[in-house]
N, C-alpha and C positions, 0 to 999 in steps of 0.2 A: 813520044813526042807530041804523041796527044796530051798527055796528062801536064807537061810544060807547057803548051800552051792555053789549057783551059788555066794553070796559076797563072800564067800571064793576064790572059784576061781578066780572072779574077780581081788581080792588082789596080789593074786598069782601070775597071770598072770603080772600086773602092777608091784610087784618089779623085777619080770624075765624082764622088758624091761627096766624098770631103772638099771640095773644092765646093760644091755646088752648096753647103749648109754648114751653117755657124751655129755650132749648138753652145748654149752656158757660157758665154761670153759676158764679165763683169763690165761695169760700167765704166768703170776705169780703162780698159783696154779697148772697148768698143765706141767709147761718144769722150766727147770733149765739149766744155763748156764752152759758147760763140758768144755770149753774150752776157754784161754787167758779171763780171768777173767777180769782182770784190764781193756780189751779192750772193755767190752761188758755189759752193765745196761738195766735194766726193771724199767720203771716209768708208770707214768701216770693211777695211778689206778691200776697198774697190765696188762694193758691193751697193753702195748706198750714193743718193742725190741727193742734196738740199737746195733747193731753189727761194731766193726771198725776194720778195718787191716791199719796197719803202716808197718815198714820195719824190724819189732821186732816179731811182731805175728800178724795174723788175730782172731778170736772169733768164736764161733759156741754156741749153744742152742738144747739142745732134752728134748721130751717129756718125761716125767717121766712113762709113762704105755706105753705099745703096744696095737696096735688094728687090727683086722682082720675083715674087711669090712665095709663101711659105706662113710663117705666124710668128708674130710678132709680141711681146705680152712684157708686162711692168706691172708690178706691188707697186700702187700709191697711197697715200694717205694726206687729205687735202687739208686747204686752211681750215682752221677752227673759226668757232665766235662769229661776228660780225664782218663776213666776207664779202660782202652785198660788193659788187661791182670789179673786184674781181673775176677771172678769168685764168687756170689751170688746163694745161692743154696737153695732149698726147699723139700724138699724129703722125704719117706717114705721108713725107708730099716727093713730086720732085721741083723742074726748078723751070724757068721761064716764064711766060704768059700765056702759054697752052700747056700746063702744070697738069698730073694729075694729084689727089690727094684723098687721104683718107683718115676723120677727125672721129677723136673723143674729146670735148669739151668740156670742161665743168665749171657752168656759172655759179658761183659764190650770191650768198643770200644774209639776209639781216638773222641775225640768232632766232634760233627756234624756228626759223623756218625750212624746208629741205633746199638742200642743192639741186639744179637739173642738170642731169646727162646728155648732154648735145653732140650730136652723133651728126655727120654730113659728108660729103662726099663731090670730089670735081673731078671732071674728065674732060680732058684738052683747054683745060680754065674755064669749065661751067659747072657751079656749083647750084643751092637754090635743093637743097637734097635733104633738107634738115629733116631730123627725126628727134623729139625730145621725151626723155623719161623722170619721171621721180625716183631715186633708188629706193629701196627696202630695206637698208639700213643707214646708219651713220655713218657717211664717210671719211669722216676726219679724228672718230673716234680708233678705229686700226688698220694697216694697210688691206686693201682689195684687189684681185689681182682684175688685171685690165684687159683683154688679150684681143687681138686683130687677124684672122686668120683671110688668107687672098689667094687664091688659086684661078686656075684660067676659067673656071666654071661661078662661082660665086666669093661674094665676102662676106662675113659671118664677124660680129661685133658680140666678143662673150665678155658678161661681171661675172665674177668664180663662179667660169665657166658654164654659164648658161647663157644660151642664144638671145640676146636681144634686138640683133636686127640682122637682116639678110638685106644685101644685092646678090641677083643673080645676071649674067652674063645673057642679054638679049640683044647684044649686037646682029644678031641674023632679025630683028625687027626695028634697027634704025636708034638703038639706045647705046650708046657710048658706054668703053667699057674701061676699065683700067690696065691693057695688059701691054705694052708697048715700052714706059717709061722707069727706069730704076727711081724706088724711092727713097731717101733716105730718112732715120725715125727721128723726132722734134719734140722736145719737151720744151714748155715754158710756163713762167708765171708773169701778167701782166695785170694795166690798168687797163680795161674794158667801160669802163664805167659808164661810155656816151650810148652804151646796148645792153648791156649784159645784164643786169637788173632792172626788170618791168621795163624792160627796152629803155633804159636809160636816165630813169624819173629817180634812183636809185642811184646818190653817188657814194663813192669809199668815204670812209671815217677813217681820215686818218690816223686818229688819236688810236685808232686799233694796231696801227704797224708796229714792228715791221710785220708782214704778212709769210707765212712759212710754208710751203709746198715740199714734201718729201718721196723719194722713188725711189724703189730699193728691187734688186734682182732682176735688171733686164734678161727676157731669153731674145735672143735672136734665128729663130730655128729656120732661116729662110736663104732662098738661092742669090748667091752672091752677083749681082749687075755687074756685068763687064761690056759695056756697052749693046750696040746693038745686035753683037751675037749672042744676045742672051736671051732676047724674044723669043726664038726658038728652042734657045737648052733647057731652059726655065720651065717653058713649055710642055717640054716631052715625057711623053711616059713611059720614065725608067724608074729602074727600083731606086736609083739614089731621089728620084723628086718624089719622095714619100704624098706632097701635096698634093700629086695628082690620081692619086688612088682611088677607084671607087667608093672608097668607103667617106672620101671628101668630097664627093662631087654635090652630097646635098645632106640635109639634116635626116639623121633616123625617125621614127614615130616617138618614141621618146623627146629628143630635143623639140621637134617641132611643137609638142603638147608645152615644152618650156617655153618657148618660144612665145606660144599664144598666151601662158600666162601673162608675161612678162609685157605683152601688148595688151590685155584688156586691161591687166589692173594697175599698170604702172606708165602707159606712154601718156602724155602728154599732148603731144600736138604730132601730128604726121603731112608733112609736106602733098601726098600726093592725094589729100582728102580737104587739101584748102583751095575750094574753087574761087573764094574772093579773092583772093592773092593771084590765082593763074587766068582770072577771066573766064571761069566758066569752062576753061578746056580740062578733057576727062585728062588725066594723068595714067601711065600704067605702072602700077605697083608693083618693081622688078621683086620680088620675092615668092 
């Protein structure tokens, strides 16, 4: 009798874990094109997404369901050549005026100049938490892995498995943290020449259009958002919620070394150090 009970409990636990984690889902099954259908396509056995921008329209896709905590990753190959004024975006966001959002945005530049990896975070509709980096590789020559890892303790932005940014949960110090809204995955390619390149000084050269960004191998290994009930379920310390295990609550010493290398060698802007923009207010660095 005891063995049967244990077997039933094990099966229930496995079913709960399966419901909570979406693993290795193809783009064709997990996402759909929600803007510029004539400028976007999914191919390659459902693993490849192509977004195009020209003078008539950009394009975008989003995941079919939302998530709360876990790991979201995508391989991305950015617009080559003179991409000034274009922005390729890959981010998580909820909806509404008080939305939460975790951003990767890639700001194009004139030929020969580096892209800018632009990261930002919105909590309850408030952003202004930008950090920017120059890549240490050519992001247009091949695909690179961009991952957002998000759990109740911290958010980590990764590029090719290297952590480039950490935002820790300091709610106990009055700093809002995104942990109560499910977020969907979005990708887009759009005209942002009013601000993207040198603050909008460099405009898009449409002679170089159409511009194309490529996405491949979307992987959402994350807790499915099923409404407010997920707030407790996705944060609970259960075997199915692997993202809450101790190993994911902070970077290892080796990862901290990698983070420090990226920040010292490749960071070009940090909102926490922009005292002019924030009128001399001291900002706590949540990392």
